N, C-alpha and C positions, 0 to 999 in steps of 0.2 A: 354442560354435562352431556355425556352420550353413553348409553349402554351398547356395548359392542356385541356381546353374546350373553345368553342366559341359559342355565340348566336348572330344570325344575323337577323335583321328585316328591311324590305323594302330597301334592298341593291340589286341593279340590279334586277335579277329575283328571288331573295331569300326573302322569307317572313316567319318570325318566324321559322328560321332554326337553329338547334343546333347540335353540333358534339363534341364528346370527341376525342382528338387527341393523338395518340400514338407517340412514338419517331420517327418512320418512317412510312409514310403513302402514298399509291398510291390511288388517287381518280379516279375512272373510270366512264365513262358515255358517252352517245351519245352527239354529237355536240348540243349546246344550252341547255344542262341539268343544267348548272350553275357551272361547275367544276372550271373554271377560276375565277368566282365570289367569290368562297370560298377562293381561293388564294389571290385575290385582297383585300377581307375583312380582311384577316390576315395581309396583308401588311399595310393597312390603320391603323389597330389596333396597329401595332408595330412601325409605323413611322409617322402617322398623315397625310400621303398623299397617292396618288394612283400611281401605275406603269403603268396604262392604259390610264389615262387622266390627263391633267393639271388642269382641272376644276372639283374638287371633287364633285360638285353638280350633275355632270353627273351620279354619282353612285346611286342617289336616284331613287327608283322604279317609273315607269311612272305615276301611279295614287296616289303617296304619296307626302307628304310635307317635309319629312325628313327620314333619315335612322339612325339606332342605332346598334352599335356593342358592345358586352360585352364579357369579357374573364377573366378567371383565369389563371395566368401563373407564371412561376418561372423566375426571372430576372437573370442578369449576375452573381450576387452574390449568387444565389440560394434561395433568399427570395421569398415567395409567395406573389403575387400582384394581385389586382383586378383593371382592367382597362376598362373603357367604353368611347366610342366616339360617338358623334352625330353631324350631319350636317343637316341644312335645306336649302330650296331653296332661302332664303334671304341672304345666305352666313354666317349665324350664326353657330358657332361651339362650342362644349363643350367637353373638355377632362377631365375626372375624374379619378384620380389615388388614390386608397385606400380611397375613399370617399372625396377627396380634389380636388377642381377645379384646374386644372393644364394647362400647356402650352405644345406645341409640343417640345420645348427645354427640358422640364422636362421629357417628354416621351422618348426622345432619350438618356437620361442619364441612363435609365434602360432597354432599348430594342432597337434593330435595326435588320431589316431583310436584307437578300441578296436574290435577285430574278434573275432567268434566264427564259426567254421566247424566242420564235422565234424572237421577235423584237430586242433582244440583239445581233442578228447577224449584226445589223447596227453598232455596235462597230467596227466590222471588215470591213464591206463593205460600210458603210455610210460616211457622211461628217466628217471632223475632230472634230466637236462639240461633237459627241458621244464619241470620244476617250478622248477629254479634260474633259468631264464630269466624265468619269470613273477614269481618273488619279487624278482629283480633289478629288474624294471620297477616293482614297488611301491616298492622302495628308492629308485629314481630320483625317483618322484613325491613321496615323503615327505622326501627329503634331497638337496638339490642337490649336496652334496659327494660323494655316492656315485659320481657319474660320474667325478670326479677320482680317487677311490680305485680304481675298477675300471680306469681307464686306467693308473694306476701299477702295479697288480697285473699287467696284461697285459705291461707292459714288464719287470717282474720275471721273469715266466715265460719271456719271450723270451730275456732275458740268461742266466737260469739254465740253460735248455735248451742254449744255445750252450756254456756252461761244462761242462755234463755231457757233451756230445758230445765235447769235448776232454779229458775225464777230469781236469779241473782242480778237485780237491777243495777247495783253499784258497779259490778264488774262490766256489765254491758255498757254503762255510761262511759267508763274508762276506755274500753275498747273502741267505742264510737268516736270519742274525742281523738284518740291516737290515729284513727283510720282516715280522718277528714283529708289531710294532705295527700294521702295515697289515692283516695277516690278521685280527688280533683286532678291528679296527674293522669290517672287512667282515662278519665273522660276527656281531658285535654288532648291526649294522644289519639284517642278514637276520633275526635273532631278533626284533627289534622289528617288522619288516614281517610276519613270520609271525603274530605276536600280533595285529597290526592286521587283517590279512586274515581271520584266524580269527574275530574279533569280528564283522566284517561278514558273513561267511558264516553264522555262528551266528544273527544277527538275521534274515537273509533266509530261511534254511531253516526257522526257527521261524515266520516270517510266512507262507511259501508252502506248506511241507510240514511241518506240526507233527510233531515227533519225529525228523526226519531230522537226523543228526549227521555233519558233514564238517569236518575240520580238517587243516591242514598240520602235520607234525612235522619238525623240523630236527635232524638228528643230527650236529651239528658237534662234533668231538673237541676236548677241552681240552688244556692243556699243549702248545701249538703248538710251542714251541722244542724240547721233548723229541721230539715226533713228527718234526719236520724232521731232527733229528740221527739218530733211529732209522731213517729212510728213506734216509739218505745212501748207504750201501753199495749198496742195491738200485738207487737212481737212477743211481749211477755205472756200475753193471753194465749197466743198460738204456740209458743215454744220454739219458733224458728224465725229466721230473717225474712222480711217481706220487702226490703228496700235495698238497693245498691246496684252497682254496675252489672252484676250478673243477671239483673232483671230489667235493665234499661231497654227501652223500645227503640228499635231501628227499623225504618221502613224503606221501601223502594218506591219511588214516585215516577210516573210517566206524564205525558202531556194530557192524559185523560184521567189522572188521579192516581190513587194507590194501585200499584201493579198487582197486589194480591187479589183484587176483586174485579179489575176492569180490563184485563187483556186476555187474549185467547191462549190456547195451549202452545200454538206455534210461536206467538209473540213472547210467551214465557220462556220457551226454549231459547229463542234468539237472545233475549235479555240475559239469561243465565250464561250463555256462551260469551256474550260481550263482556260480562263481569270477569270471566276467567281469562279472556284475552287482555283485559285491563290489568289483572294480577300479573300476568307475564310481562306486561309493559313496565310495571313497577320494578320487577327483577332486572329487566333490561337496562334500566337507568343505572343500576349498580354493576352493569356489565356481567350479569349472571343470566344463564339461559338454561333453566331446569327442563328436564324431560317433560313433555306435555302428553298426557295419556287421555284419549277420548274414546269413551265407550258408547256404542250405538250412535255413531256419528250422524248428526243432522236428521234424526229419525222423524222429527215432527215438522219439518219445513218443506216448502215447495222447491221445485227444480231450479227456479231462478235464484232463490235464496241460497241454495246449495252451491251454485256457481260462484256467488259472491264470497261465501265463507270458505270454500275450497281454495280460491285464489289467495285469500288472506292467510290460510294455513300454509300454503306453499311458500309464502314469502317470509315466514318466521324463521329465525336462526335456530330455534330450539329443535331438538330431536322430537319427532312426533310419532306416536304409535296409536293407531286407531282401530276400532273394530266395527263391523257391520254385517248383518245377515241379509240385507236387502239392497245395499248400495250397488248400482250398476252404471253410474255415470262415468263418462270418459272425459270429464272436464278438468282433469289434472294430468300432468305429464311427468312430474318429478316425484311421484309417490309409488313405491313398489307395492305389489300386492302378494300376499301369502294366503293360500287356501288351506284352512285347517279342517280336516275331516277325521272324525273320531267315531 
């Protein structure tokens, strides 16, 4: 996938902004110049959602009623596509692909971005939810049926919580029994994805930082039927679900123990970046090369580490768009630089 050009209107601080995008680009500019907004707009254009906010209406410029983004890009099959996306303050959205009104699901069939920003350090240092969300993305890449499994599981939790709120133990028991095979499938697929991403991270860490060990550990409890039964009384008392894959613990471990408490900020950044490189590697096995968006590139690492990571970024087949307000290194030759001044 490659975005060839983008036009952005009334998105954050950007109004009537257009840019032709080479295969690898570093956008430089002062804080507040709109660098991250360009990346966010490209992410919205490629996925239909933002990586900065859950409410996409937040992206609309302060004095505007809607935003509009338009792009010409090559999809995963190499075909030229025209995509435009608009959102207004009432929550209305319109996605148009090649002149046809489309859905986010249609968009994701032809494009998908991978993003790394300093916030992704929470995958390493934050709550298990960040790691569950990441592993779930890998599950989606590896197995199309995982989307249906998770949709079914969300319906199960919604129905179960309604029954728990009404203190209807019989309905909860019925739902629990029906959900056991589903929960087992989800956990099995998560285990497989953890093994996959661990192999990828292991290869990358050995290649780039010999001796560095980083891996996901998934502590999903067995005997699902027994655990569901054992939690029934507590759940009826509380009126909501307290056990299941949506609460499973996933950790990241290094040679010194849990990454959450035992590594520095620089090591946390490197680890989170390796995780995203591993995600790209999973796509590459399917001969798919999503656009890689990197915000505040290498902001927490030393110059020697920057050289290593820039060299790896240069070698990727993916189109890469990066931002930085401080990067002055000349350790790359194949990355164009665009100065954004607003």
